[in-house]
C-alpha positions as CSV (number, residue, x, y, z in Angstrom):
1,X,-1.0,-9.4,11.0
2,X,1.1,-6.6,9.4
3,X,3.8,-7.2,12.0
4,X,4.1,-10.8,10.8
5,X,4.6,-9.4,7.3
6,X,7.3,-7.0,8.6
7,X,9.0,-10.0,10.4
8,X,8.8,-12.2,7.3
9,X,6.4,-14.7,8.9
10,X,3.8,-14.0,6.3
11,X,4.9,-13.5,2.7
12,X,4.0,-10.4,0.7
13,X,4.6,-8.9,-2.7
14,X,7.0,-6.2,-1.6
15,X,7.3,-2.9,-3.5
16,X,9.8,-1.1,-1.3
17,X,11.2,-1.1,2.2
18,X,13.2,1.3,4.5
19,X,14.3,0.8,8.1
20,X,11.0,2.4,9.2
21,X,8.4,1.6,6.4
22,X,7.2,-1.1,4.1
23,X,5.1,-1.0,1.0
24,X,3.4,-4.1,-0.5
25,X,0.5,-5.1,-2.7
26,X,-2.9,-5.4,-1.0
27,X,-4.1,-9.1,-1.1
28,X,-7.7,-7.9,-1.5
29,X,-7.1,-5.0,-4.0
30,X,-9.7,-2.6,-5.4
31,X,-7.5,-2.2,-8.5
32,X,-4.3,-3.5,-10.0
33,X,-1.5,-1.9,-8.2
34,X,-3.4,-1.3,-4.9
35,X,-0.6,-0.9,-2.4
36,X,-0.4,-0.7,1.3
37,X,2.2,1.5,3.0
38,X,2.9,0.8,6.7
39,X,5.2,1.8,9.5
40,X,7.2,-1.1,10.7
41,X,6.5,-0.2,14.3
42,X,3.1,-1.6,15.4
43,X,0.8,1.2,16.1
44,X,-3.0,1.0,15.7
45,X,-4.0,4.5,14.9
46,X,-2.1,6.6,12.4
47,X,-2.6,9.8,14.3
48,X,-1.0,8.3,17.4
49,X,2.3,8.2,15.5
50,X,4.9,10.7,16.5
51,X,5.4,13.6,14.1
52,X,8.7,12.3,12.7
53,X,7.3,8.9,11.8
54,X,4.0,10.3,10.5
55,X,5.8,12.7,8.2
56,X,8.2,9.9,7.1
57,X,5.2,7.7,6.3
58,X,3.6,10.4,4.2
59,X,6.8,11.0,2.3
60,X,7.5,7.3,1.7
61,X,3.9,7.0,0.5
62,X,4.4,9.8,-2.0
63,X,7.5,8.0,-3.5
64,X,5.5,4.8,-3.8
65,X,2.4,6.5,-5.2
66,X,4.5,8.2,-7.9
67,X,5.9,4.8,-8.9
68,X,2.5,3.1,-8.9
69,X,1.1,5.9,-11.2
70,X,3.9,5.4,-13.7
71,X,3.4,1.7,-13.7
72,X,-0.3,1.4,-13.7
73,X,-2.3,3.5,-16.3
74,X,-4.7,5.6,-14.2
75,X,-5.8,9.3,-13.8
76,X,-4.8,9.5,-10.1
77,X,-3.6,7.5,-7.1
78,X,-6.3,7.6,-4.5
79,X,-5.2,7.7,-0.8
80,X,-7.3,6.3,2.0
81,X,-6.6,5.8,5.7
82,X,-9.4,3.7,7.2
83,X,-7.8,1.9,10.0
84,X,-10.8,-0.2,11.2
85,X,-10.0,-3.5,9.5
86,X,-6.4,-4.1,10.7
87,X,-5.0,-2.8,14.1
88,X,-1.8,-1.5,12.4
89,X,-1.7,2.0,10.9
90,X,-1.6,1.9,7.1
91,X,-2.2,3.9,4.0
92,X,-4.0,2.6,0.9
93,X,-2.7,3.8,-2.5
94,X,-5.3,2.9,-5.1
95,X,-5.0,3.6,-8.9
96,X,-8.2,5.2,-9.9
97,X,-9.9,6.7,-13.0
98,X,-13.2,7.7,-11.3
99,X,-14.2,8.6,-7.7
100,X,-16.1,5.4,-7.3
101,X,-12.9,3.4,-7.7
102,X,-12.0,4.2,-4.1
103,X,-15.1,2.7,-2.7
104,X,-14.1,-0.1,-0.3
105,X,-17.5,-1.8,-0.8
106,X,-16.6,-2.5,-4.5
107,X,-15.9,-6.1,-5.4
108,X,-12.2,-6.9,-4.9
109,X,-9.9,-7.9,-7.7
110,X,-8.2,-11.3,-7.8
111,X,-4.8,-12.0,-9.2
112,X,-2.6,-15.1,-9.3
113,X,0.7,-15.3,-7.4
114,X,2.5,-14.8,-10.7
115,X,0.3,-11.8,-11.6
116,X,1.0,-10.2,-8.2
117,X,4.7,-10.7,-8.8
118,X,4.5,-9.1,-12.2
119,X,2.6,-6.1,-10.9
120,X,5.1,-5.6,-8.0
121,X,8.0,-5.8,-10.4
122,X,6.4,-3.3,-12.8
123,X,6.0,-0.8,-9.9
124,X,9.5,-1.4,-8.6
125,X,11.0,-0.4,-12.0
126,X,9.8,3.2,-11.3
127,X,11.4,3.6,-7.9
């Protein structure tokens, strides 16, 4: 599924993109600003990535997390790598104010297309 997003076959609310990585809003977010950061290469398990791409993904995630924190009022940006729900390595960046905010069993937020577009634009302002 993420490869279809990379290829433009499935739309997304893009935050940022490089030749190797893509960041976009999660369609089933735990919080406003919940962002996914992925390598463009299709690889199932994050720790199977070569060292260069793994390090690049982490650094790209840091840039995105910094922008999310500036755009969305929160205490921290939680980071999670679960990897069971989609067979494409990805990092969740979740604005949080309490440890329970990073619980993936929590009810997911719902936003309209317009609200997602506004959230993405707000985050991009801080890149």
